[in-house]
DOZAKOL-389141 format. One record per residue (C-alpha): residue number from 1; residue in one letter; chain; x, y, z. Coordinates in nm, 2 decimals, padded with zeros to 4 digits. Example, Ala and Ser with C-alpha at 12.3 -4.5 7.8 and 13.67 -1.06 7.14 Angstrom:
+-----+---+---+--------+--------+--------+
|   k | r | c |      u |      v |      w |
+-----+---+---+--------+--------+--------+
|   1 | A | A |  01.23 | -00.45 |  00.78 |
|   2 | S | A |  01.37 | -00.11 |  00.71 |
+-----+---+---+--------+--------+--------+
END
This chain:
+-----+---+---+--------+--------+--------+
|   k | r | c |      u |      v |      w |
+-----+---+---+--------+--------+--------+
|   1 | M | A |  00.85 | -02.15 | -01.85 |
|   2 | C | A |  00.65 | -02.44 | -01.89 |
|   3 | L | A |  00.31 | -02.27 | -01.79 |
|   4 | N | A |  00.42 | -01.91 | -02.02 |
|   5 | P | A |  00.21 | -02.14 | -02.33 |
|   6 | L | A | -00.06 | -02.20 | -02.13 |
|   7 | L | A | -00.11 | -01.86 | -01.99 |
|   8 | C | A | -00.08 | -01.69 | -02.32 |
|   9 | M | A | -00.34 | -01.92 | -02.49 |
|  10 | I | A | -00.58 | -01.86 | -02.18 |
|  11 | D | A | -00.51 | -01.50 | -02.19 |
|  12 | G | A | -00.54 | -01.49 | -02.59 |
|  13 | N | A | -00.81 | -01.70 | -02.59 |
|  14 | L | A | -01.02 | -01.48 | -02.37 |
|  15 | A | A | -00.94 | -01.13 | -02.46 |
|  16 | A | A | -01.04 | -01.23 | -02.82 |
|  17 | A | A | -01.41 | -01.35 | -02.67 |
|  18 | H | A | -01.43 | -01.02 | -02.58 |
|  19 | S | A | -01.30 | -00.80 | -02.81 |
|  20 | G | A | -01.38 | -00.43 | -02.82 |
|  21 | P | A | -01.23 | -00.07 | -02.69 |
|  22 | H | A | -01.41 | -00.12 | -02.38 |
|  23 | N | A | -01.34 | -00.51 | -02.31 |
|  24 | K | A | -01.01 | -00.47 | -02.21 |
|  25 | R | A | -00.96 | -00.69 | -01.89 |
|  26 | T | A | -00.70 | -00.91 | -01.68 |
|  27 | A | A | -00.76 | -01.24 | -01.79 |
|  28 | V | A | -00.52 | -01.46 | -01.59 |
|  29 | I | A | -00.28 | -01.43 | -01.32 |
|  30 | A | A |  00.01 | -01.59 | -01.22 |
|  31 | Y | A |  00.31 | -01.64 | -01.00 |
|  32 | A | A |  00.53 | -01.96 | -00.98 |
|  33 | D | A |  00.30 | -02.26 | -01.00 |
|  34 | D | A | -00.05 | -02.05 | -00.84 |
|  35 | V | A | -00.24 | -01.91 | -01.17 |
|  36 | S | A | -00.58 | -01.77 | -01.11 |
|  37 | I | A | -00.80 | -01.72 | -01.43 |
|  38 | I | A | -01.11 | -01.46 | -01.38 |
|  39 | L | A | -01.41 | -01.55 | -01.58 |
|  40 | R | A | -01.68 | -01.28 | -01.66 |
|  41 | S | A | -01.96 | -01.46 | -01.80 |
|  42 | P | A | -02.02 | -01.85 | -01.85 |
|  43 | K | A | -01.93 | -01.87 | -02.20 |
|  44 | D | A | -01.59 | -01.84 | -02.09 |
|  45 | I | A | -01.57 | -02.18 | -01.94 |
|  46 | P | A | -01.55 | -02.39 | -02.29 |
|  47 | I | A | -01.27 | -02.18 | -02.36 |
|  48 | I | A | -01.09 | -02.27 | -02.08 |
|  49 | Q | A | -01.16 | -02.60 | -02.11 |
|  50 | E | A | -01.02 | -02.60 | -02.44 |
|  51 | A | A | -00.72 | -02.46 | -02.33 |
|  52 | L | A | -00.65 | -02.68 | -02.07 |
|  53 | R | A | -00.74 | -03.03 | -02.26 |
|  54 | C | A | -00.48 | -02.84 | -02.54 |
|  55 | Y | A | -00.21 | -02.85 | -02.27 |
|  56 | E | A | -00.27 | -03.12 | -02.10 |
|  57 | D | A | -00.22 | -03.35 | -02.44 |
|  58 | S | A |  00.11 | -03.16 | -02.51 |
|  59 | S | A |  00.27 | -03.14 | -02.18 |
|  60 | G | A |  00.11 | -03.46 | -01.98 |
|  61 | A | A |  00.01 | -03.24 | -01.72 |
|  62 | K | A | -00.30 | -03.27 | -01.55 |
|  63 | V | A | -00.52 | -03.01 | -01.34 |
|  64 | N | A | -00.54 | -03.11 | -00.99 |
|  65 | I | A | -00.93 | -03.05 | -00.90 |
|  66 | Q | A | -00.85 | -03.10 | -00.56 |
|  67 | K | A | -00.66 | -02.87 | -00.48 |
|  68 | S | A | -00.85 | -02.61 | -00.71 |
|  69 | K | A | -01.13 | -02.37 | -00.62 |
|  70 | A | A | -01.34 | -02.08 | -00.76 |
|  71 | M | A | -01.56 | -01.83 | -00.58 |
|  72 | T | A | -01.81 | -01.62 | -00.73 |
|  73 | L | A | -01.83 | -01.25 | -00.78 |
|  74 | G | A | -02.14 | -01.02 | -00.79 |
|  75 | S | A | -02.43 | -01.18 | -00.99 |
|  76 | W | A | -02.24 | -01.51 | -01.12 |
|  77 | D | A | -02.51 | -01.84 | -01.13 |
|  78 | T | A | -02.37 | -02.13 | -00.95 |
|  79 | S | A | -02.55 | -02.39 | -01.13 |
|  80 | H | A | -02.25 | -02.34 | -01.40 |
|  81 | T | A | -02.02 | -02.59 | -01.30 |
|  82 | I | A | -01.64 | -02.58 | -01.40 |
|  83 | M | A | -01.44 | -02.89 | -01.49 |
|  84 | G | A | -01.63 | -03.03 | -01.15 |
|  85 | I | A | -01.41 | -02.73 | -00.95 |
|  86 | P | A | -01.61 | -02.65 | -00.61 |
|  87 | Y | A | -01.73 | -02.31 | -00.52 |
|  88 | H | A | -01.61 | -02.14 | -00.20 |
|  89 | T | A | -01.66 | -01.84 | -00.02 |
|  90 | E | A | -01.35 | -01.70 |  00.03 |
|  91 | L | A | -01.01 | -01.83 | -00.13 |
|  92 | R | A | -00.60 | -01.77 | -00.08 |
|  93 | I | A | -00.44 | -01.60 | -00.34 |
|  94 | L | A | -00.06 | -01.53 | -00.27 |
|  95 | G | A | -00.10 | -01.55 |  00.08 |
|  96 | I | A | -00.40 | -01.30 |  00.07 |
|  97 | K | A | -00.76 | -01.47 |  00.18 |
|  98 | M | A | -00.98 | -01.30 | -00.06 |
|  99 | T | A | -01.38 | -01.31 |  00.00 |
| 100 | T | A | -01.66 | -01.17 | -00.23 |
| 101 | T | A | -01.62 | -00.82 | -00.11 |
| 102 | I | A | -01.32 | -00.59 | -00.08 |
| 103 | Q | A | -01.45 | -00.47 |  00.27 |
| 104 | Q | A | -01.49 | -00.82 |  00.40 |
| 105 | S | A | -01.18 | -00.93 |  00.23 |
| 106 | A | A | -00.99 | -00.63 |  00.43 |
| 107 | I | A | -01.15 | -00.74 |  00.76 |
| 108 | N | A | -01.05 | -01.09 |  00.74 |
| 109 | I | A | -00.68 | -01.04 |  00.63 |
| 110 | W | A | -00.60 | -00.78 |  00.89 |
| 111 | R | A | -00.73 | -00.96 |  01.14 |
| 112 | T | A | -00.52 | -01.22 |  01.09 |
| 113 | V | A | -00.23 | -01.01 |  01.08 |
| 114 | R | A | -00.30 | -00.83 |  01.36 |
| 115 | G | A | -00.28 | -01.11 |  01.60 |
| 116 | K | A |  00.02 | -01.28 |  01.43 |
| 117 | I | A |  00.18 | -00.92 |  01.55 |
| 118 | R | A |  00.03 | -00.93 |  01.91 |
| 119 | A | A |  00.13 | -01.31 |  01.95 |
| 120 | Q | A |  00.47 | -01.21 |  01.86 |
| 121 | A | A |  00.51 | -00.91 |  02.06 |
| 122 | R | A |  00.40 | -01.17 |  02.36 |
| 123 | D | A |  00.68 | -01.39 |  02.26 |
| 124 | A | A |  00.95 | -01.14 |  02.27 |
| 125 | Y | A |  00.80 | -00.93 |  02.53 |
| 126 | S | A |  01.05 | -01.10 |  02.82 |
| 127 | R | A |  01.37 | -01.05 |  02.57 |
| 128 | T | A |  01.60 | -00.83 |  02.77 |
| 129 | L | A |  01.65 | -00.53 |  02.51 |
| 130 | S | A |  01.70 | -00.10 |  02.56 |
| 131 | L | A |  01.38 |  00.13 |  02.41 |
| 132 | N | A |  01.61 |  00.21 |  02.16 |
| 133 | Q | A |  01.67 | -00.20 |  02.05 |
| 134 | R | A |  01.31 | -00.26 |  02.10 |
| 135 | V | A |  01.21 |  00.01 |  01.83 |
| 136 | L | A |  01.46 | -00.17 |  01.61 |
| 137 | Y | A |  01.29 | -00.51 |  01.68 |
| 138 | V | A |  00.93 | -00.30 |  01.59 |
| 139 | H | A |  01.05 | -00.19 |  01.27 |
| 140 | N | A |  01.23 | -00.48 |  01.19 |
| 141 | Y | A |  01.03 | -00.76 |  01.29 |
| 142 | L | A |  00.73 | -00.69 |  01.47 |
| 143 | L | A |  00.56 | -00.46 |  01.17 |
| 144 | A | A |  00.75 | -00.67 |  00.84 |
| 145 | K | A |  00.42 | -00.91 |  00.87 |
| 146 | A | A |  00.23 | -00.57 |  00.79 |
| 147 | W | A |  00.39 | -00.48 |  00.46 |
| 148 | Y | A |  00.30 | -00.71 |  00.22 |
| 149 | T | A | -00.07 | -00.68 |  00.31 |
| 150 | A | A | -00.05 | -00.29 |  00.33 |
| 151 | Q | A |  00.02 | -00.30 | -00.06 |
| 152 | I | A | -00.34 | -00.50 | -00.13 |
| 153 | L | A | -00.56 | -00.43 |  00.11 |
| 154 | P | A | -00.62 | -00.09 |  00.33 |
| 155 | P | A | -00.63 | -00.15 |  00.72 |
| 156 | P | A | -00.94 | -00.08 |  00.91 |
| 157 | S | A | -00.89 |  00.19 |  01.16 |
| 158 | D | A | -00.94 | -00.07 |  01.46 |
| 159 | C | A | -00.72 | -00.29 |  01.32 |
| 160 | I | A | -00.45 |  00.03 |  01.32 |
| 161 | R | A | -00.59 |  00.11 |  01.63 |
| 162 | Q | A | -00.48 | -00.24 |  01.80 |
| 163 | I | A | -00.14 | -00.31 |  01.64 |
| 164 | N | A | -00.04 |  00.06 |  01.76 |
| 165 | T | A | -00.15 | -00.08 |  02.12 |
| 166 | A | A |  00.02 | -00.40 |  02.11 |
| 167 | M | A |  00.36 | -00.19 |  01.98 |
| 168 | S | A |  00.34 |  00.08 |  02.26 |
| 169 | W | A |  00.25 | -00.25 |  02.51 |
| 170 | Y | A |  00.59 | -00.42 |  02.37 |
| 171 | M | A |  00.82 | -00.11 |  02.39 |
| 172 | W | A |  00.69 | -00.01 |  02.74 |
| 173 | Q | A |  00.66 | -00.34 |  02.87 |
| 174 | G | A |  00.43 | -00.22 |  03.15 |
| 175 | D | A |  00.60 |  00.13 |  03.27 |
| 176 | T | A |  00.44 |  00.38 |  03.41 |
| 177 | F | A |  00.54 |  00.70 |  03.24 |
| 178 | R | A |  00.50 |  00.63 |  02.83 |
| 179 | V | A |  00.61 |  00.92 |  02.59 |
| 180 | P | A |  00.32 |  00.92 |  02.33 |
| 181 | L | A |  00.34 |  00.77 |  02.01 |
| 182 | S | A |  00.31 |  01.10 |  01.84 |
| 183 | T | A |  00.61 |  01.18 |  02.01 |
| 184 | L | A |  00.83 |  00.89 |  01.89 |
| 185 | Y | A |  00.73 |  00.91 |  01.57 |
| 186 | R | A |  00.95 |  01.23 |  01.51 |
| 187 | R | A |  01.30 |  01.19 |  01.40 |
| 188 | K | A |  01.59 |  01.18 |  01.63 |
| 189 | E | A |  01.71 |  01.54 |  01.60 |
| 190 | H | A |  01.38 |  01.64 |  01.68 |
| 191 | G | A |  01.35 |  01.48 |  02.03 |
| 192 | G | A |  01.19 |  01.11 |  01.89 |
| 193 | L | A |  01.31 |  00.78 |  01.81 |
| 194 | A | A |  01.16 |  00.76 |  01.48 |
| 195 | L | A |  00.98 |  00.53 |  01.50 |
| 196 | I | A |  00.75 |  00.40 |  01.18 |
| 197 | H | A |  00.38 |  00.55 |  01.16 |
| 198 | S | A |  00.23 |  00.20 |  01.10 |
| 199 | E | A | -00.08 |  00.38 |  00.95 |
| 200 | A | A |  00.11 |  00.60 |  00.73 |
| 201 | K | A |  00.34 |  00.35 |  00.58 |
| 202 | C | A |  00.02 |  00.11 |  00.51 |
| 203 | R | A | -00.12 |  00.41 |  00.28 |
| 204 | A | A |  00.22 |  00.51 |  00.12 |
| 205 | L | A |  00.24 |  00.10 |  00.01 |
| 206 | L | A | -00.08 |  00.09 | -00.14 |
| 207 | L | A | -00.02 |  00.45 | -00.31 |
| 208 | Y | A |  00.29 |  00.32 | -00.46 |
| 209 | R | A |  00.11 |  00.03 | -00.56 |
| 210 | L | A | -00.17 |  00.19 | -00.71 |
| 211 | Q | A |  00.07 |  00.43 | -00.91 |
| 212 | T | A |  00.26 |  00.14 | -01.05 |
| 213 | L | A | -00.04 | -00.03 | -01.19 |
| 214 | S | A | -00.15 |  00.29 | -01.31 |
| 215 | Q | A |  00.11 |  00.27 | -01.55 |
| 216 | N | A | -00.02 | -00.06 | -01.72 |
| 217 | S | A | -00.34 |  00.05 | -01.88 |
| 218 | R | A | -00.43 | -00.34 | -01.91 |
| 219 | T | A | -00.45 | -00.43 | -01.53 |
| 220 | T | A | -00.83 | -00.41 | -01.38 |
| 221 | T | A | -00.68 | -00.15 | -01.14 |
| 222 | G | A | -00.55 |  00.10 | -01.43 |
| 223 | Q | A | -00.88 |  00.08 | -01.60 |
| 224 | W | A | -01.05 |  00.17 | -01.29 |
| 225 | L | A | -00.81 |  00.45 | -01.25 |
| 226 | K | A | -00.86 |  00.61 | -01.55 |
| 227 | K | A | -01.23 |  00.58 | -01.49 |
| 228 | W | A | -01.24 |  00.74 | -01.18 |
| 229 | N | A | -00.97 |  01.02 | -01.32 |
| 230 | L | A | -00.75 |  00.91 | -01.03 |
| 231 | L | A | -00.40 |  00.89 | -01.31 |
| 232 | Q | A | -00.34 |  01.26 | -01.23 |
| 233 | P | A | -00.33 |  01.37 | -00.84 |
| 234 | S | A | -00.69 |  01.48 | -00.75 |
| 235 | K | A | -00.80 |  01.85 | -00.65 |
| 236 | N | A | -00.76 |  01.98 | -00.30 |
| 237 | P | A | -00.97 |  01.94 | -00.10 |
| 238 | P | A | -01.05 |  01.62 | -00.27 |
| 239 | N | A | -01.36 |  01.47 | -00.29 |
| 240 | R | A | -01.38 |  01.11 | -00.22 |
| 241 | E | A | -01.78 |  01.08 | -00.22 |
| 242 | R | A | -01.80 |  01.04 | -00.57 |
| 243 | I | A | -01.64 |  00.74 | -00.57 |
| 244 | A | A | -01.86 |  00.45 | -00.46 |
| 245 | A | A | -01.78 |  00.35 | -00.08 |
| 246 | T | A | -01.74 |  00.00 | -00.20 |
| 247 | L | A | -01.42 |  00.09 | -00.35 |
| 248 | D | A | -01.23 |  00.17 | -00.01 |
| 249 | Y | A | -00.88 |  00.20 | -00.19 |
| 250 | L | A | -00.98 |  00.42 | -00.47 |
| 251 | R | A | -01.11 |  00.65 | -00.19 |
| 252 | I | A | -00.78 |  00.67 | -00.01 |
| 253 | L | A | -00.58 |  00.76 | -00.36 |
| 254 | E | A | -00.89 |  01.03 | -00.39 |
| 255 | T | A | -00.76 |  01.16 | -00.05 |
| 256 | D | A | -00.42 |  01.13 | -00.03 |
| 257 | S | A | -00.30 |  01.20 | -00.38 |
| 258 | A | A | -00.45 |  01.57 | -00.35 |
| 259 | Y | A | -00.16 |  01.66 | -00.07 |
| 260 | M | A |  00.09 |  01.49 | -00.24 |
| 261 | V | A |  00.36 |  01.65 | -00.44 |
| 262 | S | A |  00.39 |  01.57 | -00.83 |
| 263 | Q | A |  00.74 |  01.43 | -00.90 |
| 264 | G | A |  00.80 |  01.67 | -01.24 |
| 265 | K | A |  00.93 |  01.54 | -01.56 |
| 266 | T | A |  01.27 |  01.64 | -01.50 |
| 267 | V | A |  01.31 |  01.56 | -01.14 |
| 268 | T | A |  01.50 |  01.23 | -01.03 |
| 269 | V | A |  01.38 |  01.00 | -00.80 |
| 270 | Q | A |  01.67 |  01.08 | -00.55 |
| 271 | T | A |  01.64 |  01.43 | -00.60 |
| 272 | Y | A |  01.28 |  01.43 | -00.56 |
| 273 | R | A |  01.30 |  01.23 | -00.23 |
| 274 | R | A |  01.52 |  01.45 | -00.11 |
| 275 | L | A |  01.31 |  01.75 | -00.17 |
| 276 | I | A |  00.99 |  01.61 |  00.00 |
| 277 | R | A |  01.17 |  01.54 |  00.32 |
| 278 | H | A |  01.38 |  01.87 |  00.34 |
| 279 | D | A |  01.21 |  02.16 |  00.16 |
| 280 | T | A |  00.90 |  02.36 |  00.21 |
| 281 | D | A |  00.80 |  02.40 | -00.13 |
| 282 | P | A |  00.94 |  02.15 | -00.40 |
| 283 | Y | A |  00.71 |  02.26 | -00.67 |
| 284 | K | A |  00.95 |  02.53 | -00.74 |
| 285 | Y | A |  01.18 |  02.27 | -00.88 |
| 286 | R | A |  00.95 |  02.09 | -01.10 |
| 287 | D | A |  01.10 |  02.24 | -01.44 |
| 288 | K | A |  01.45 |  02.28 | -01.33 |
| 289 | T | A |  01.70 |  02.03 | -01.44 |
| 290 | P | A |  01.80 |  01.76 | -01.19 |
| 291 | Q | A |  02.12 |  01.88 | -01.12 |
| 292 | H | A |  02.02 |  02.22 | -01.05 |
| 293 | A | A |  01.75 |  02.11 | -00.83 |
| 294 | H | A |  01.96 |  01.88 | -00.65 |
| 295 | R | A |  02.25 |  02.15 | -00.55 |
| 296 | T | A |  02.01 |  02.41 | -00.50 |
| 297 | A | A |  01.80 |  02.19 | -00.22 |
| 298 | L | A |  02.11 |  02.07 | -00.04 |
| 299 | A | A |  02.22 |  02.42 | -00.01 |
| 300 | E | A |  01.92 |  02.55 |  00.14 |
| 301 | Y | A |  01.92 |  02.23 |  00.35 |
| 302 | R | A |  02.23 |  02.25 |  00.49 |
| 303 | M | A |  02.20 |  02.65 |  00.54 |
| 304 | A | A |  01.86 |  02.55 |  00.75 |
| 305 | K | A |  02.05 |  02.31 |  00.94 |
| 306 | N | A |  02.36 |  02.52 |  01.00 |
| 307 | M | A |  02.11 |  02.81 |  01.13 |
| 308 | E | A |  01.97 |  02.59 |  01.36 |
| 309 | E | A |  02.29 |  02.47 |  01.53 |
| 310 | S | A |  02.41 |  02.84 |  01.59 |
| 311 | V | A |  02.06 |  02.97 |  01.74 |
| 312 | D | A |  02.06 |  02.94 |  02.11 |
| 313 | S | A |  01.66 |  03.04 |  02.16 |
| 314 | P | A |  01.46 |  02.79 |  02.02 |
| 315 | S | A |  01.18 |  03.06 |  01.97 |
| 316 | H | A |  01.45 |  03.19 |  01.67 |
| 317 | R | A |  01.47 |  02.87 |  01.51 |
| 318 | P | A |  01.37 |  02.92 |  01.14 |
| 319 | N | A |  01.11 |  02.70 |  00.95 |
| 320 | E | A |  01.07 |  02.50 |  01.30 |
| 321 | D | A |  00.73 |  02.39 |  01.14 |
| 322 | N | A |  00.91 |  02.18 |  00.89 |
| 323 | M | A |  00.97 |  01.86 |  01.08 |
| 324 | V | A |  00.63 |  01.77 |  01.02 |
| 325 | Q | A |  00.60 |  01.84 |  00.68 |
| 326 | D | A |  00.61 |  01.47 |  00.62 |
| 327 | Y | A |  00.29 |  01.41 |  00.87 |
| 328 | T | A |  00.10 |  01.68 |  00.70 |
| 329 | R | A |  00.14 |  01.63 |  00.38 |
| 330 | Y | A |  00.08 |  01.25 |  00.36 |
| 331 | C | A | -00.10 |  01.22 |  00.67 |
| 332 | P | A | -00.40 |  01.50 |  00.63 |
| 333 | Y | A | -00.65 |  01.23 |  00.73 |
| 334 | K | A | -00.53 |  01.26 |  01.09 |
| 335 | G | A | -00.63 |  01.67 |  01.13 |
| 336 | T | A | -00.38 |  01.85 |  01.36 |
| 337 | P | A | -00.01 |  01.72 |  01.31 |
| 338 | P | A |  00.21 |  01.62 |  01.61 |
| 339 | Q | A |  00.29 |  01.92 |  01.85 |
| 340 | N | A |  00.58 |  02.10 |  01.78 |
| 341 | P | A |  00.89 |  02.02 |  02.02 |
| 342 | Y | A |  00.98 |  02.41 |  02.06 |
| 343 | S | A |  00.64 |  02.55 |  02.10 |
| 344 | S | A |  00.64 |  02.45 |  02.49 |
| 345 | H | A |  00.98 |  02.71 |  02.51 |
+-----+---+---+--------+--------+--------+
END
């Protein structure tokens, strides 16, 4: 509450200094007492100084220069001083260590997350737990460190590989016989342990965050999504090469959105989740009422489950490939989906 007048003053003054239809911007970001101000030109420096001076005179608060940091992006000239605040090559914003490029920021932060996961796996290695309990520990504690970071920066492939190695090493604890992770990813009714697919969840969290930001046209991310025509699902097959290589998170959105099923205007969130989990063609419910779509999807799912239970021969099971629909729909970049457990019979 105390900072709100300052934030409104900074945001309004910087917006007025760069008025125009193509100059929408995110000028200030704040959480609790952590304030980040984004400057576009040296002309913004006097505006910030005046806003801070006015706030200090009114509230009696003072800017702590020793705890303040500045970081340059692009072609900013470091000869321009900002209230004596020193320049740094990296800084931490709400727990995320940012550098001058997105790629380097992702590498640095995910290297830290990977190290914490491996260290925690070593600490919990000697605990006496069953396999199911170790899977629960992986879900609730081991991978919990990654979900916050996954909403901001996509994990590099080598970090995902090492995180999966740490998971497997912890769960099997040196056993000679190990079930592949691709099998453990399956639901329990399909012979797996419902293990979280770490890479798929990281991408899903990032996509959800991007979709949330896209609803606000004032955010920088919302403007980028509009510029690259990513407010709607991309065409299949996706053309990720049209997006600059430095914008890796937008390339991920371009790739994955081509395989995402649109929710539709009349379908509720609860119904949409049931459709993408249990139905092979959710598009047919797009223009129906939520009540009708829910009843139809639920009836078809129960019918399919009853038919599976009543058929003895696995070769006669209906729609036996539906169990990997989530994988093929949300992880097309992985190529071949997990092997069908019934295919060997």
